[in-house]
N, C-alpha and C positions, 0 to 999 in steps of 0.2 A: 445141902442147905445153904442158901445165900446168907452171908454175913448181915445184910440189911434186908428189908421188905420192900422191893422195888414195886413201883405201881406200873402196870400194865394195862392199856386200853386195848380192848379187842373189838374187832368187827366181824361178826359171824351171823349172817341173816337167819332170822327166826323162821320157824315153821317146820313141817315134817320133811325129813329126808332121811335116806338110808345111811349117809355117811356120818361119821363120828364128828363131834364138835370140838372146838377149842377148850370148852369146859371139861370135856372127857380127859384132858391131859393131867387134871388133878394138881393144878398148880399151887393151890393154897397149902397143900401138903409139903410143899418145898419152899415156902417162905416167899410166895410171890402174890400180891394183891392184884386183883382183876376187877376192872369195870367194863362190863359189855355195853357198848354204845348204842348198838342196834336193838333197841327195845321199843315195843309198841307203846303209844302210837308212833308210828315211823314217820319221818319227814315227808312232806309232799314238795320236794325241791327237785329241780331237774338239771342242776349243774353242780359240778364237785364242790366248789367253795361254799355256795349256799347249803347244800346238804350237810357238809362237814360243820358248818357254823351252827345249825339246828341240832345236830347230834351233841355238840359240845355244850349248847346251851341247856340241854336236858341232863347233862352230867351232875351227879351229885357234888355238892360243894364240898370243898377241902380235899384232903387225900395226899397233898404234897406234890413234889415234882414227878412228872411223868417220864419213867425210864425208857419206854419203848411203846410202839403201836403194832399189834398183830393182827393179821386179816387172813381169811380163808376165800379161796376161789374168786368169785366176781366182786368181791368187796375190796380186793386188793388195790385198786386205783384209790379208793377213798382213804386208804391208810396214809398216802402221800399228802392228801389234802388235810387230813387231821393233823398230821405232823407239821405241815406248813403253818397251819393256823396256830400252833402251840410254839412256834419257833421263838427262842429266846434263851436266856440263862437257865431257866428251869425245864425247857422244852426237851423232847426226846432227840436222841441222835441215832436211835435204831428202829428199823422197821423189820419185823419177822413176818414172812409170807409162807402160806401153805397151799401147795398146788394152785398158785395164783394164775388167774386168767383175766385178760382184758375184755372189754365188752365192745363188740363191734355192731354195725348196723344190721348185719346177718343174725347177731344173737338176739337183738331186739325183735326183729321179724320172726325168729323162730319161737320166741316166748309168746309173741302175739297168736302165731299159728296154733300152737299148743293149747292156748287158752280157748280159742274158737273150737278145737277139736274136742275139748272136755265138754263143750256143749252140744256136740254132734253137728257142729257146722263145718262144712267143708267148702273152703273158698280156694279158688285157684291161686296158683303162685303169683300170677301177674297182678291179681287183686290185692294179695298181701303186700307186694312190693309197692303198689299204689297207695296203700293205706300208710305204710311205714315209709313215709316220704323222706329220703335222704337229705333233701334240702331243708326240711323242717327239722329234722334231727340236729342238723348242723347250726341253724340260724333261730330256731324258735322251739326248743326242746319242751318248755312247759305247754306249748300249744299242741304240740305232737302227743304228749302224754294225755292231755285233755280230750283230744279228738278220739284217740284209741279207746279210753276208758269210757267215753259216751257212746261210742260204736259197740263195744263189747256189752254194755248195759242193755242196749236195745236188742242185740242178739240173744243175750241171756233171758230177758223178758219173753221174747217171742218163743224160744225154746221150752221154757217153763209153762207158758200158756198152752203149747203144743202138747205137753205131758199131762194136761188136764187141770193145772193149776188155776185158781181164780185170778183175776186181774191183780187184786191186792197181794195175794201171795206171790205171783210172778214178779211184781215190781219190788217187794221186799227181798226175795231171793236174789234178784238180779242186782239190786243195790249192794248187797252184802258181797256177792261174787265180784262186782266191779271195784268194790273198795278194796279187797284183797289183791286183785290184780293191779290196782293203781299203785299199792305199796310197792310191789315187786318191780313194776315197770319205772317207777320213779327212781329206785334204786339203781336199776340197769342203765337208764339214761344219764342219770347223775354220775355214774362210774365212767360212762363213755366221755363225759365232759370233765373229766380230771386232768390235772397237770401232773405228770410224773418225771418230767425231765429237769426239773430244777434241784431236785433233792441231792445234797452233797453229804448226807450222813451215810451209815452203814446199812446194808440190806443183807438179810440172811433168808435165803428161799429154801424151805424144806419141801421136797418133791416125792410123790409116790412113784412106783414104777409105772403107773398109768398116766402120769402128767404128760401132756402134749408139748413137744419141743416148740418153743417160739410162741407159746399161748400168751405170753406177757412180757412186755418191754419196758424198761425204766432206766432212769439215770441213777448213780450212786457214787459216793466218795470211794467206797469199798464194798465189794460184792463177795458173798459166800454162798455155795450151793450145797445142800446136804441131801443126799439120795437115801431114801428109806426102801428097802426092798419089800413092799406091801402093795396091795390094791388100794385104790382111792378111798373106799369106804373105812378102811382100817388106819389110814394114815394119823389120824388124831387120837388113836388108842395106843400108838406104838412108843415104848420108852425112848427109842432113838429120836423121835420127833420132839419129845419133851426135853430130852438131853441137849439138843441142838438149841433150843430156845433158852434153857437155863444157862448153857454155856456162853450165848451171846450175852445174856443179862449180867452174867459175872464179870465179863470183860468190861461191860460198860460201867460197872459201879466200883471198879477199882480205883 
């Protein structure tokens, strides 16, 4: 148990997945207060600074100084933007990552391809690459997100009509599906547009046995890597992962 109750901001994308969550670490039982920033409704912003600003604007008032920011997987780049936005005497000096991964243009294209596949829409690789335009991703990410979501809504409406739904049912179902995808795509594209090279604090990266080498790069004043011998799905249930985070927090509040 920590002598104080440090405040930890967490970034763990909501929605179904087989992998455990940061909440599964049971940090409250060990004297750590947590606030999950990625709560619905999620931001519709396509750059890291704008996304982080909206997350923090929705954070509950009060709570005191932030001891650290923790993030899982593709949310890792956003931890650096959140920490940067909180820079100052009461800001965090520690980022804790779990199986962190950067977001590449390939990852955005892959996510788009999977969304189409869920609708039974099979488009060629060349068409996917044309729609996920790298130049738009670099220079106009908001427009890219809007274009992809609009296209997906059209594909979804056509697929639902093909399954016998009425025009109204198809339109409503397509809007819901496209909205869910817009949340995820905005998250991915914002993570792609994060700056991780200016961080001078400490980073502790907790990695499972399945973590891909070189999946995420960043700057830090001090780095520590903790390997946990488990598969990815179990990482955030393992006592070793919790101990790594608690140990880092303990050092930070001395």
